[in-house]
Legacy VTK file of the C-alpha trace (Angstrom):
# vtk DataFile Version 3.0
C-alpha trace
ASCII
DATASET POLYDATA
POINTS 127 float
0.000 0.000 0.000
2.970 2.295 -0.190
5.727 3.211 -2.536
8.387 3.176 0.177
10.984 0.459 0.054
12.858 -0.682 3.118
16.384 0.548 3.478
17.397 -1.928 6.163
16.744 0.309 9.176
12.976 -0.035 9.489
12.094 3.321 7.910
10.364 1.591 4.988
8.346 -0.590 7.360
7.305 2.423 9.430
6.382 4.394 6.308
4.420 1.420 4.998
2.454 1.161 8.242
1.774 4.904 8.237
0.559 4.739 4.636
-1.674 1.730 5.353
-3.115 3.329 8.502
-3.727 6.600 6.701
-5.450 4.860 3.772
-7.596 2.803 6.146
-8.580 5.934 8.098
-9.332 8.155 5.096
-11.185 5.441 3.169
-13.185 4.390 6.228
-13.870 7.725 7.922
-13.509 10.305 5.145
-14.482 8.808 1.766
-15.960 12.170 0.718
-12.516 13.716 1.152
-10.855 11.026 -0.962
-13.465 11.518 -3.702
-13.118 15.319 -3.596
-9.356 15.022 -4.083
-9.809 12.439 -6.860
-12.169 14.786 -8.705
-10.757 18.239 -8.049
-7.085 18.125 -7.040
-4.612 19.053 -9.775
-4.375 16.031 -12.058
-7.669 14.623 -10.780
-10.494 13.045 -12.785
-13.596 15.272 -12.569
-15.897 12.450 -13.712
-14.829 10.108 -10.889
-17.770 8.374 -9.234
-15.714 6.491 -6.638
-12.189 6.663 -5.285
-10.063 4.721 -2.834
-6.716 5.779 -1.424
-4.354 2.874 -2.025
-1.065 4.391 -0.897
0.865 7.473 0.063
4.459 8.549 0.271
6.307 11.815 0.777
5.641 12.899 -2.803
2.141 11.791 -3.736
-1.093 9.968 -3.033
-2.037 6.910 -5.069
-5.732 6.312 -5.668
-7.880 3.812 -7.487
-10.594 5.777 -9.293
-13.789 4.650 -10.988
-15.299 6.847 -13.705
-17.761 6.287 -16.563
-14.850 5.460 -18.864
-13.538 2.780 -16.485
-11.265 2.303 -13.515
-7.746 3.634 -13.379
-4.912 4.452 -11.042
-4.304 8.087 -10.192
-1.333 9.814 -8.587
-1.810 13.198 -6.948
1.284 15.236 -6.154
1.542 16.459 -2.581
2.724 19.978 -1.764
5.627 20.550 0.589
4.857 20.147 4.249
6.265 19.009 7.571
4.850 15.472 7.423
2.527 13.300 5.371
-0.633 14.361 7.190
0.331 18.022 6.870
0.948 17.560 3.144
-2.467 15.946 2.666
-4.094 18.752 4.628
-2.287 21.301 2.433
-3.482 19.500 -0.730
-7.038 19.471 0.583
-6.912 23.184 1.434
-5.402 24.083 -1.960
-8.004 21.946 -3.740
-10.817 23.639 -1.817
-9.373 27.102 -2.516
-9.459 26.410 -6.265
-13.156 25.426 -6.223
-16.009 27.894 -6.723
-17.090 29.530 -3.483
-20.779 29.115 -4.278
-21.546 26.050 -2.191
-21.818 23.793 -5.249
-19.173 21.457 -3.804
-20.047 20.753 -0.171
-17.420 20.438 2.527
-16.115 16.934 3.078
-16.217 15.121 6.402
-12.553 15.909 7.038
-13.054 19.582 6.222
-15.958 19.624 8.676
-13.688 18.150 11.348
-11.000 20.671 10.484
-13.495 23.472 11.046
-14.251 24.351 7.439
-10.630 24.209 6.399
-9.079 25.708 9.518
-6.898 23.761 11.905
-8.908 21.368 14.010
-8.731 17.814 15.366
-6.411 16.722 12.556
-4.077 19.701 12.902
-0.464 19.664 14.091
0.344 17.299 16.874
-2.594 14.977 16.220
-2.001 11.496 14.872
LINES 1 128
127 0 1 2 3 4 5 6 7 8 9 10 11 12 13 14 15 16 17 18 19 20 21 22 23 24 25 26 27 28 29 30 31 32 33 34 35 36 37 38 39 40 41 42 43 44 45 46 47 48 49 50 51 52 53 54 55 56 57 58 59 60 61 62 63 64 65 66 67 68 69 70 71 72 73 74 75 76 77 78 79 80 81 82 83 84 85 86 87 88 89 90 91 92 93 94 95 96 97 98 99 100 101 102 103 104 105 106 107 108 109 110 111 112 113 114 115 116 117 118 119 120 121 122 123 124 125 126
């Protein structure tokens, strides 16, 4: 579920566990967030009808996306940030900022938890 490869000191294993835990959490608790990113993040597929996070590393998210033209893999580049969760939060905020501010794309469950895009339960220091 991750693109990290072990380098003999356990970093790859730790990164793999973090990626798997993150995918399990986002897919299970925040599927609306995963679908929003699949549709609207730079490089996304606007026609996506379903999306599942399958992996994450320091550079990008890997998703499996279903659209009318079929299923496909999708990689979304992550912006710079202090850690993986911070990078995903930054991607979500940037994606939201690029959307129309007319309410046509409702907030996702994670954005609701974050307080409409502000720092909240998933902010710094929370794992």
